[in-house]
N, C-alpha and C positions, 0 to 999 in steps of 0.2 A: 503495498498498499502504498505513496505518498502522501506528504504531508499533510496537505489537503483529508485525509480522513482521519486524524486524531485531533484533540482538544485540550488544547494546555490546561490545567485544571490547582488552584489553589482557592485555599481560605481569603477570606476577605480580611487580611489586617496584616502589619508586620512590613513586609516590600511585594506586597499585593502587584501594586501598579506598576512596579518595575519589571516582574515579571510577567504582565499579562506583556503590555508595551512591547515587551520584547517579542518575548512570541509573535505577538502582531506582526513585526517587521520580518521579524522568520516568510513567514506565509501561513502559522499556523491559522487553524481557528484555535475563539479562549469561552475559556467560562471561570465564572468568581462564582463561590460559595461561600453567599452573606447572610445575616443574621439582617430581620426587615429593619432594622434602624441607622445601619449602612447602608441599603440600600441604595438611595441619594446619592449617594457616591459614588456607585461606582456606575450605575447608569447614567451618572453623567460624563462619564468616557465611554461613548458606547462608539465612540471612533477605533476602540480597539478590545474593545470589551462583548463579545458577541451578545455572551449571555448573563444573567444572575439567575441563580439557583438559589431560591431562599431558603429560611430554617430556621427554625424558631430558637433553639440554640444551636449552642457549636458544640453540645455534645451528639446530635442530634446528624452530625454529620452521613456519619453509617449508614443511614438508611437510605443516603442518597448511590449507595456502591452500584445499582442493579440502573440507575438512570447513568452514572459515567463510567461502563462497563456499556452498556450501549452508546454513546456517544466517542466509542475508541477513548477517553478517560488518558492523559497520563500528569499524574500529580507531581507540584513542586512545593516538596517538602520548603517551611523557615518556619520560625522562632516560636510560634503560634500555637505548630500542631502538639507537641508536648506535652505543652502547656492547656492548651481548652481540652484536650482529646486522654492525654494518658498516653505511655506509654502502648500501653494492652490494646488501645484499641490502632492504636498505629501498627502498628505489628498485626494485627489481624484483615487487614481491608485488603482482599486481593487486587482493588486495582490497579493499574502498576504504576509506579512510581519511582522516579529519578534519584537513582543515588542506595545506600546499604541498608540497611534497617538496622542489623547489627552493627554500628557503629552509634545509632540511641547509648546504649546502656553506654560506651565506654565514653561519650560526651555527659551522660549523666550523671553517672558513678565517679566524682571528683577524684576516689584512691586510687582507680581504672585510669585514668584521664594521665594524673602521676606520672604510673607508670611506663604510660605510651611513650609519657611526656621525654622520663629518663633512660628510656630505648635509645630515642630517638638524638640521643647527646642533646639535650638541649636545656638552656640554666632554668632554672625552676627558685624560688622563692622555700626558703627554709620551712618545713611541715613542721607542727607540735601534732608530738600523739597525748596521750591521753593518760596522766599523771607527770608530763615533762613542765619545769618550772615556762613561764612564758614571763623573758626578761628583757623582750624587747618591745616596741611594736607590733600588735598584727592586727589581722583582716581575716571575720569567721564571714565567711558563704554557706548557705544552705546548697543543695542543691538544685542541681534542675538546672532552665534556664527562662529565668525567672525575672530580665531586664535590672537587676540587679538588687530586685527584694530582696529580702531575710538578708543583712550584712550586716554586722558592725562594726566598732575598729576600737580597740584596747591600747593603756599605751604599757600597762604591766599588769602581773598576777592579780592585784589588789581588784583593781578596774575593771578586768575578767569574769573576776565571780561576781561581781555585783552585778554588771550588763547580763550575766548569764541567766541567774533565778529571773526575768525575766522574758528571755527570749521563746519565744514557741516552737523553732524549727528544731524535727525530732533528728535529723542526718544535715552536719553541717560537717567543716575543717577550719581548722587554726589553719593561720595563713601570715608566713612574717611578712610587716607591711613595706616594702620597699620601697623610697624614694625616689620619683625618677619622672617623666615624660608618659603619660600612658598615649600608645600609637596600637592599632590595631590592624593588622595589616592584611588582606583581603584576595586568596589565594583563587585560583580554580586548578584540579588538577584530570587533566581530561586523560580515562584511557585508552583513547582511540589513536592519541598521538604521544603519550607516554611522559606528558610534559606538563610540568608545574609550569605556573601563568599569574606574576603576580596585578592583579585587575584593578588594587584602589587600596588609598590609605584613610582613615579618618580617626577621630576622640571623638567619646561621647560627652556630654552635656551631662551632669546626674546632679536633681535633685537630692537634698538643697547641699552638697556637699560644695558642687562649686558654686552656690551663691555667698557658702561663709565664707570661701575665699575671698570674694569683694569684700568684708568686713576687715576693718583692720583688728588686730590679735586684742588690743588694748580696747576695742568699744565690743568686743564679743564677751568680755567673761560677764558673769550673772546671767546674762541670755538663755543658759541650761536647755541649749537645742542642741540634741543628739545629729550627728552628721547618718545621712542618708544616704543611696547608693542606685536610685532608682532614673534609668536612663527615660528622660525626656527630648534629646535633638542629638542629632549628631555634625559636626564640625572637617569643614574635607581637609586630609593634610599631603605636602609632602615634605617627605626627609630627606636628608643629608645623601648622599646619593654613597658613600663610603661608606653607608650603610647595608646598602641592602642589597651587597652579593651577601651579608651574612645570613640576612633573615630571607632571603630563596632558598639559600644550605639547609638551616634549620628546616624551613617548607617542603623539600626535598626529602629527607631526611625520614621526620613524620610523614609521611606518602608511605614513603620506605617499606616503617618499620608498619607500618599499620596494615601491611599484605599479611603477614605476618600474624600478627599480634589477629587482626578482625574477619575472618572465614565470611566468602572465600575471598571475596573484592578486592576488600582494605577500603579505607577514605575515596572516596572521586569525586566531580564535583566542585563546588565551591566551599570553601573555610578560611576561616579564620584563628588567626592566632593573633592571641590578645595579649599587648606584650607591654613592658615599664622597659624604655632604654633609661639610664644612670649616666649621673657625671662623669664616669670612665666609659662611655660608649658600652654596658656591656648593656646587653638585649634578653628582661627574661621576661619567660610565657606565665599568664601568670592563669590562662582557660585559652581552650581551643571552641571556638562552636564549628562543630561541622556539619555545617550549614552558610544559606547563606544568608547575611546578616544585613541588619537594618541602615548598619552603616556606608555601606551598599547606594541604599538609594537619593545620598550627593551623588553620586555619578547617572541618573540614566542617560545623560550623554555623552556618557563614558570623562575617561582619568585623564590625564597625562601619560600614567604609565598605559592604560589600555591603547591607547592613542598610539606609540609607541609600535603595540605590536598589529594593529589592526589597519592605522590608517580608517577609520570610516570612526563613527560612535557603535562606542559596544562597552553597554553597561552586563552589572554581572548577572541580570535577566536574561540579559541578551544574549548572554552567551552562554547560559545554560537549555535555550531552546538550539542554538544553533549545534552543541554538542549533541540532543538531540538526533536533528534534523540533519544534520553528518552519515548519525548511526544508522538512519532509514535507508540514506541515500548507500552506504557502505555493506547494509544488510547488517548491520549488528548492533541494532537493538538490545535484542539482550543481556549482552551487557553492559549499562546504562540503566538498567530498570531493576526492580528490587519486585 
């Protein structure tokens, strides 16, 4: 079948507009799954969204499976999938899915994720285990892709113990708080070409920790505001060119190790290495997102790095559609779907 026989589909959230615009630019039919309150948004983009499939709640998404199969739909996952549906529901669905669902276990479980990064030989912040004495500033993170929710910081053991009493998350990790510039590297790995591509970079604007940074320290005293790290926006970045070789090498090692750890296909498609770059130019990976991230929305018309590769506007959303189109034309579609 040609590409016109397939419908690229995703949930109406996160990076849906970018994904569907890219799919239309590559010649696919498109559809978005949306709750009623968001329908007006997606209907307003009828120039590249062919259909809006309405559901009452996100948990009703699996009920559309027969309709999706009828449309020869290919689902493009993003950060809202696990958040809204849960990992089990994601795995149960039979509609073709761009990516390797086995990666979800490694992304969601922070201990497994750390094992992956360590085997790839990338720098990671010190991890405090149960019973360790906290002797430096730390950040406490809940599991899963929650956009920075469920995080808190502590300067020492006493502050950690006090804050933990009101912490509601059951699963979390305690990680050294590395001081530096947060840089989010957006990559794409193609199983068809066996190449890692740097697509773009961003930093996140988080509330209210970034807002607090605008208030002088002397004026913060007595406010009793606990910093939070929920992402509300993303800011495009370009970094020193001398830092790119190590960043790309790290991404390549992460992909190669994934082929051994995460059977049968490893990590492919879009992913993000979330890093901190220190004053000594060390790059620490604090997390990996094994899917398209919202920071790529800054580059719907392409980034400087993607332009160097493609000489045309190429968002990460469009790059996903290009990979699917290439796989169809090469009769290798099964290699990029789960």
